[in-house]
C-alpha positions as CSV (number, residue, x, y, z in Angstrom):
1,M,230.6,-7.7,119.1
2,K,232.4,-9.3,122.0
3,A,231.7,-12.9,122.8
4,A,230.5,-12.2,126.3
5,L,228.0,-9.7,125.1
6,R,226.8,-12.0,122.4
7,V,226.2,-14.7,125.0
8,Q,224.4,-12.2,127.2
9,L,222.0,-11.1,124.5
10,S,221.5,-14.7,123.3
11,V,220.3,-15.8,126.7
12,M,217.9,-12.8,126.8
13,M,216.4,-13.9,123.4
14,F,216.3,-17.5,124.6
15,L,214.3,-16.6,127.7
16,E,212.1,-14.1,125.8
17,F,210.7,-16.8,123.5
18,F,210.9,-19.6,126.0
19,I,208.3,-17.6,128.0
20,W,206.0,-17.2,125.0
21,G,206.3,-20.9,123.9
22,S,205.6,-22.1,127.5
23,W,202.0,-21.0,127.6
24,Y,201.0,-20.2,124.0
25,T,201.0,-23.9,122.8
26,S,199.3,-25.3,125.9
27,I,196.7,-22.8,127.1
28,G,193.9,-24.2,124.8
29,V,194.3,-27.7,126.2
30,Y,194.3,-26.4,129.7
31,M,191.1,-24.4,129.2
32,S,189.4,-27.3,127.4
33,N,190.0,-29.5,130.4
34,H,188.8,-26.9,132.9
35,D,185.3,-26.3,131.6
36,M,186.3,-23.5,129.2
37,A,186.3,-25.3,125.9
38,N,184.2,-22.7,124.2
39,L,186.5,-19.9,125.4
40,T,189.8,-21.1,124.1
41,H,190.0,-18.4,121.4
42,W,190.1,-15.6,124.0
43,P,193.8,-15.9,125.0
44,Y,194.5,-15.6,121.3
45,T,192.3,-12.5,121.2
46,A,194.1,-11.0,124.2
47,N,197.5,-11.5,122.6
48,P,196.7,-9.4,119.4
49,I,194.9,-6.7,121.5
50,A,198.2,-6.4,123.4
51,A,200.1,-6.3,120.1
52,I,198.0,-3.4,119.0
53,I,198.6,-1.5,122.2
54,A,202.3,-2.4,122.6
55,P,203.7,0.0,119.9
56,F,202.0,3.0,121.7
57,F,203.4,2.0,125.0
58,V,206.9,1.5,123.6
59,G,206.9,4.6,121.3
60,L,205.2,7.1,123.6
61,I,206.5,6.0,126.9
62,A,209.3,3.4,127.1
63,D,211.4,4.8,124.2
64,R,211.3,8.3,125.6
65,F,211.7,8.3,129.4
66,F,213.3,5.1,130.7
67,A,216.4,2.9,130.0
68,T,215.3,0.0,127.9
69,Q,216.7,-2.8,130.0
70,K,214.9,-1.4,133.1
71,V,211.5,-1.3,131.3
72,L,212.1,-4.8,130.0
73,G,212.9,-6.1,133.5
74,T,209.9,-4.3,135.1
75,L,207.4,-5.6,132.6
76,H,208.6,-9.2,132.9
77,I,208.4,-9.1,136.7
78,L,204.9,-7.6,136.6
79,G,203.9,-10.2,133.9
80,A,205.2,-12.9,136.2
81,V,202.8,-11.8,138.9
82,F,199.8,-11.9,136.6
83,M,200.8,-15.3,135.3
84,F,201.3,-16.7,138.8
85,L,197.8,-15.5,139.6
86,T,196.1,-16.9,136.5
87,P,195.7,-20.6,137.5
88,S,194.0,-19.5,140.7
89,A,191.2,-17.9,138.6
90,T,190.4,-21.1,136.7
91,G,187.0,-21.3,138.2
92,N,186.1,-17.8,137.1
93,P,186.6,-17.6,133.3
94,V,186.2,-13.8,133.1
95,V,188.9,-13.2,135.7
96,F,191.1,-15.9,134.1
97,I,190.9,-14.2,130.7
98,L,191.4,-10.7,132.1
99,L,194.6,-11.9,133.9
100,L,195.8,-13.3,130.6
101,L,195.1,-10.0,129.0
102,A,197.0,-8.2,131.7
103,Y,199.9,-10.6,131.3
104,N,200.0,-10.0,127.5
105,L,199.9,-6.3,128.0
106,C,203.1,-6.7,129.9
107,Y,204.7,-9.2,127.6
108,M,204.1,-7.9,124.1
109,P,206.1,-4.6,124.5
110,T,209.1,-6.7,125.6
111,M,209.6,-8.2,122.2
112,S,210.5,-4.8,120.6
113,L,212.4,-3.8,123.7
114,A,214.6,-6.9,123.5
115,N,215.3,-6.1,119.8
116,T,216.2,-2.5,120.8
117,I,218.8,-3.7,123.3
118,C,220.3,-5.9,120.7
119,F,220.4,-3.3,118.0
120,H,221.9,-0.7,120.3
121,K,225.0,-2.8,120.8
122,M,225.4,-4.1,117.2
123,N,227.7,-2.7,114.5
124,D,226.3,-4.9,111.7
125,Q,222.7,-5.7,112.5
126,E,222.0,-7.8,109.3
127,K,224.9,-10.2,110.1
128,E,224.8,-10.2,113.9
129,F,221.1,-10.1,114.8
130,P,220.1,-13.4,113.1
131,L,222.7,-15.3,115.1
132,I,221.2,-14.0,118.3
133,R,217.6,-14.1,117.3
134,V,217.8,-17.8,116.4
135,F,218.2,-18.5,120.2
136,G,214.6,-17.2,120.5
137,T,213.4,-20.0,118.3
138,I,215.5,-22.5,120.2
139,G,213.9,-21.2,123.4
140,W,210.5,-21.9,122.0
141,I,211.5,-25.4,121.1
142,V,213.1,-26.1,124.5
143,A,209.9,-24.9,126.2
144,G,207.8,-27.5,124.3
145,I,210.3,-30.3,125.0
146,I,210.4,-29.5,128.7
147,I,206.5,-29.4,128.9
148,S,206.3,-32.8,127.2
149,F,209.2,-34.7,128.7
150,V,210.1,-33.0,132.0
151,L,206.8,-31.6,133.4
152,S,205.2,-35.0,132.6
153,R,207.2,-36.4,135.5
154,F,205.3,-34.2,137.9
155,V,201.7,-35.1,136.9
156,T,199.6,-37.9,138.1
157,N,196.3,-39.7,137.1
158,N,197.5,-40.1,133.5
159,L,197.1,-36.4,132.9
160,K,199.1,-34.6,130.1
161,P,201.2,-31.7,131.4
162,E,199.2,-29.3,129.1
163,E,196.1,-30.2,131.0
164,T,197.6,-28.9,134.2
165,S,198.7,-25.5,135.4
166,L,202.4,-26.4,135.3
167,P,203.1,-24.7,132.0
168,L,201.6,-21.5,133.3
169,Y,203.7,-21.6,136.4
170,M,206.8,-22.4,134.2
171,T,205.9,-19.3,132.2
172,A,205.7,-17.1,135.3
173,T,209.0,-18.5,136.7
174,A,210.8,-17.9,133.5
175,S,209.3,-14.4,133.3
176,L,210.5,-13.6,136.8
177,L,214.0,-14.9,135.9
178,L,214.2,-12.8,132.8
179,G,212.9,-9.8,134.7
180,I,215.7,-10.0,137.2
181,Y,218.3,-10.8,134.5
182,S,217.3,-7.8,132.5
183,F,218.6,-5.4,135.1
184,F,222.1,-6.8,134.5
185,L,221.9,-6.3,130.7
186,P,224.0,-3.5,129.1
187,N,222.6,0.0,129.7
188,T,220.4,1.1,126.8
189,P,219.3,4.8,127.1
190,P,215.8,5.6,125.9
191,P,216.3,5.8,122.1
192,A,213.7,8.5,121.4
193,A,214.5,10.8,124.4
194,G,213.8,14.4,123.4
195,R,212.4,13.6,120.0
196,K,209.0,14.5,118.9
197,I,206.8,11.5,118.1
198,S,203.1,11.0,117.4
199,A,200.6,8.2,117.6
200,S,200.2,8.2,113.8
201,S,203.9,7.7,113.2
202,I,203.9,4.8,115.7
203,I,201.3,2.8,113.8
204,G,202.9,3.6,110.5
205,V,200.6,6.2,108.9
206,D,203.6,8.1,107.5
207,A,205.1,4.9,106.2
208,F,201.7,4.0,104.6
209,K,201.7,7.3,102.7
210,Q,205.3,6.9,101.5
211,L,204.9,3.3,100.4
212,A,201.5,3.8,98.8
213,S,201.2,1.9,95.5
214,P,198.8,-0.7,94.1
215,S,201.3,-3.6,94.8
216,F,201.8,-2.5,98.4
217,F,198.1,-2.3,99.0
218,I,197.7,-5.8,97.7
219,F,200.5,-7.0,99.9
220,L,199.0,-5.3,102.9
221,I,195.5,-6.7,102.3
222,S,196.9,-10.2,101.7
223,S,199.0,-10.0,104.9
224,F,195.9,-9.0,106.9
225,L,193.7,-11.7,105.4
226,I,196.2,-14.5,105.7
227,C,196.5,-13.9,109.4
228,I,192.8,-14.9,109.8
229,P,193.4,-18.6,109.0
230,L,196.8,-18.4,110.8
231,A,194.9,-17.7,114.0
232,A,193.2,-21.0,113.6
233,Y,196.5,-22.8,113.6
234,Y,197.8,-21.1,116.8
235,N,194.6,-21.5,118.6
236,F,193.4,-25.0,117.8
237,T,196.3,-27.2,116.7
238,Q,197.1,-28.1,120.3
239,I,193.4,-29.1,120.9
240,F,193.3,-31.0,117.6
241,L,196.5,-32.9,118.6
242,E,194.8,-33.9,121.9
243,G,191.7,-35.1,120.0
244,A,194.0,-37.1,117.6
245,Q,195.5,-38.9,120.6
246,F,199.0,-37.4,120.3
247,K,200.8,-37.9,123.6
248,N,203.5,-35.1,123.6
249,I,201.5,-32.2,122.4
250,A,203.9,-29.3,123.2
251,A,206.9,-31.2,121.8
252,T,205.0,-32.2,118.7
253,Q,204.3,-28.6,117.9
254,T,208.0,-27.7,118.1
255,V,208.4,-29.5,114.8
256,G,207.1,-26.2,113.3
257,Q,209.8,-24.2,115.0
258,I,212.5,-26.7,113.9
259,S,211.2,-26.4,110.4
260,E,211.3,-22.6,110.7
261,T,214.9,-22.7,111.6
262,L,215.7,-25.0,108.7
263,F,213.9,-22.9,106.1
264,M,215.5,-19.7,107.4
265,V,218.8,-21.2,106.4
266,L,217.5,-22.3,103.0
267,M,215.8,-18.9,102.2
268,P,218.7,-17.5,100.2
269,F,218.5,-20.4,97.8
270,F,214.8,-20.1,97.2
271,F,214.7,-16.3,97.3
272,I,217.2,-15.9,94.4
273,R,215.2,-18.4,92.2
274,L,211.7,-17.4,93.0
275,G,211.8,-13.7,93.7
276,V,209.4,-11.8,96.0
277,K,206.0,-12.5,94.5
278,W,206.5,-16.3,94.3
279,M,208.2,-16.5,97.7
280,L,205.1,-14.8,99.2
281,A,202.8,-17.1,97.1
282,A,204.7,-20.2,98.3
283,G,204.2,-19.1,101.9
284,M,200.5,-18.8,101.3
285,L,200.3,-22.1,99.4
286,A,201.9,-23.8,102.5
287,W,198.9,-22.5,104.5
288,V,196.5,-24.2,102.1
289,L,198.5,-27.5,102.2
290,R,198.8,-27.4,106.0
291,Y,195.1,-27.2,106.6
292,A,194.3,-29.6,103.9
293,L,196.7,-32.2,105.4
294,F,195.1,-31.6,108.8
295,A,191.6,-32.2,107.3
296,L,192.6,-35.3,105.3
297,G,194.5,-36.7,108.3
298,A,191.9,-36.1,110.9
299,P,189.3,-38.9,110.5
300,D,191.8,-41.8,110.6
301,Q,194.4,-40.0,112.7
302,V,197.0,-40.2,110.0
303,S,200.1,-39.0,111.9
304,W,202.4,-38.3,109.0
305,M,199.8,-36.0,107.4
306,I,199.3,-34.1,110.7
307,L,203.1,-33.8,111.4
308,T,203.8,-32.7,107.8
309,G,201.1,-30.0,108.2
310,I,202.9,-28.8,111.4
311,A,206.3,-28.9,109.6
312,L,205.0,-26.6,106.9
313,H,205.1,-23.8,109.5
314,G,208.6,-23.1,108.4
315,I,207.5,-22.3,104.9
316,C,204.4,-20.5,106.1
317,Y,206.3,-18.2,108.4
318,D,209.7,-17.7,106.6
319,F,208.5,-17.5,103.1
320,F,205.6,-15.1,103.8
321,F,206.5,-13.1,106.9
322,V,210.3,-12.8,106.6
323,T,210.1,-12.2,102.9
324,G,207.4,-9.6,103.6
325,Q,209.5,-7.8,106.1
326,I,212.4,-7.6,103.6
327,Y,210.0,-6.4,100.9
328,V,208.8,-3.6,103.1
329,D,212.3,-2.7,104.4
330,K,213.7,-2.4,100.9
331,K,210.8,-0.3,99.6
332,A,210.9,2.1,102.5
333,N,213.5,4.9,102.8
334,P,215.7,4.8,105.9
335,L,213.7,7.5,107.7
336,I,210.5,5.4,107.9
337,R,211.8,1.9,107.9
338,A,211.0,1.4,111.6
339,Q,207.5,2.8,111.1
340,A,207.0,0.5,108.1
341,Q,207.8,-2.6,110.1
342,G,205.6,-1.3,112.9
343,L,202.8,-1.0,110.3
344,I,203.1,-4.6,109.2
345,V,203.1,-5.9,112.8
346,F,200.0,-3.7,113.6
347,V,198.2,-5.1,110.5
348,T,199.2,-8.8,110.9
349,Y,199.9,-9.7,114.6
350,G,197.5,-7.0,115.8
351,V,194.4,-6.5,113.7
352,G,194.7,-9.6,111.5
353,M,195.2,-12.0,114.4
354,L,192.5,-10.3,116.4
355,V,189.9,-10.8,113.7
356,G,191.3,-14.3,113.1
357,A,191.0,-15.4,116.7
358,Q,187.4,-14.3,116.9
359,T,186.5,-15.8,113.6
360,A,188.1,-19.1,114.3
361,G,186.6,-19.2,117.8
362,M,183.1,-18.6,116.4
363,A,183.6,-21.4,113.8
364,Y,184.9,-23.8,116.4
365,N,182.1,-23.1,118.8
366,K,179.5,-23.7,116.1
367,F,181.0,-27.2,115.6
368,L,181.4,-27.7,119.3
369,G,177.8,-26.9,120.3
370,S,177.2,-28.3,123.8
371,A,179.9,-31.0,123.5
372,K,183.2,-30.9,125.4
373,A,185.4,-31.7,122.3
374,L,185.1,-32.0,118.5
375,T,184.9,-35.5,117.0
376,L,187.6,-36.3,114.4
377,P,185.1,-36.0,111.5
378,Q,184.1,-32.6,112.9
379,W,187.8,-31.6,112.9
380,Q,188.0,-32.5,109.2
381,S,185.2,-30.2,108.5
382,F,186.7,-27.5,110.6
383,W,190.1,-27.5,109.0
384,W,188.6,-27.3,105.5
385,L,187.4,-23.8,106.4
386,P,190.9,-22.1,106.8
387,A,192.2,-24.2,103.9
388,G,189.6,-22.8,101.6
389,F,190.0,-19.3,102.9
390,A,193.8,-19.4,102.5
391,A,193.3,-20.8,98.9
392,V,191.1,-17.8,98.0
393,I,193.7,-15.4,99.4
394,L,196.4,-17.1,97.4
395,L,194.5,-16.8,94.2
396,F,193.7,-13.2,94.9
397,F,197.4,-12.4,95.5
398,I,198.7,-14.2,92.4
399,V,196.2,-12.4,90.2
400,T,196.4,-8.9,91.6
401,F,200.0,-8.5,92.7
402,K,201.3,-6.9,89.5
403,E,204.5,-5.2,90.7
404,K,207.3,-5.7,88.1
405,K,210.4,-7.6,88.9
406,A,211.7,-6.4,92.3
407,N,214.6,-4.0,92.2
408,K,218.1,-5.3,92.4
409,E,218.6,-4.3,96.0
410,L,215.6,-6.4,97.0
411,E,216.8,-9.4,94.9
412,N,220.2,-9.2,96.5
413,A,218.8,-9.1,100.1
414,F,219.9,-12.7,100.7
415,Q,222.9,-12.8,98.4
């Protein structure tokens, strides 16, 4: 791949995840400070709803009729319009949440569209794509740093940037920028033009049938269940940090993405020594430890415990989700690999996160009652719930995942 093209695609990935990180780690604090404290789980419900719908839009429409870069640009521009309008609806929670849903319906399909553009221009996806995808993680980190250390210069009355609408406007501006930029990306014809495709193939029914085995069922169930406590992390960590008197909330949360980048580099070392089952188990164990550290650190605001819990995001994500994607990819035959990955996304970021957001929201609201925020002792009780839930899932997985030592191709994935 030519250097100019690599730079072009890296900028695309940077902006793609800069946009997501700009609002995803701050929207809960914003809503809590605008009389919507009991509704903060709804943006994290809208996001997985969009994740469920996105594969149908991409597979049935975008992949068949339009050049990928044009669809990417159009969706980001339309999303920018919805996000620009969102702060104006702060006084009307229903309209506010519906605008966020409309925005997410525009944004979520762009993740796979961006990948499609990259893959279309690559000769060696396994070697070239990670070097470009890492700029997405960098984009998320930069978004958090800008919110904490740049936008803070534009707020008054001792407000945190997350308490204002500035991150939402930053999201909209970046989305508009990427929308325009997309039309200058390399032409990528619709990859499924003229091919017969069905809704069942898009959500991975064919892949499910081909991969069907006791070990795969256990993996699929565990993936779904572990996303329930994961939703609590995405939804409430920012609000917890505010309650624990952290000043730079968005920047603090980027510790998780920095950790993610580090452990991605270290994965080959651990993968060879632990194998698939214990890599997945280590990822789930990290969930248990993260929430336990949050709970133990909450009453006395023990910063190192809370920061360590955030830093465990690297193990949580890389060891479970990345290992899981490799596990599925190597088990699937080439004809259904894309469907298999779509199935995992549908089960985890779609259905799992949807159930998780609602479950976490109900638990939070039960603790909240008529108050505006949880006390630190209440936060301790709250975090023990996902810790215990994740511990049960971990034990279930260790006991029931009986697949024999992974085949040589799977073991050599990182070698």
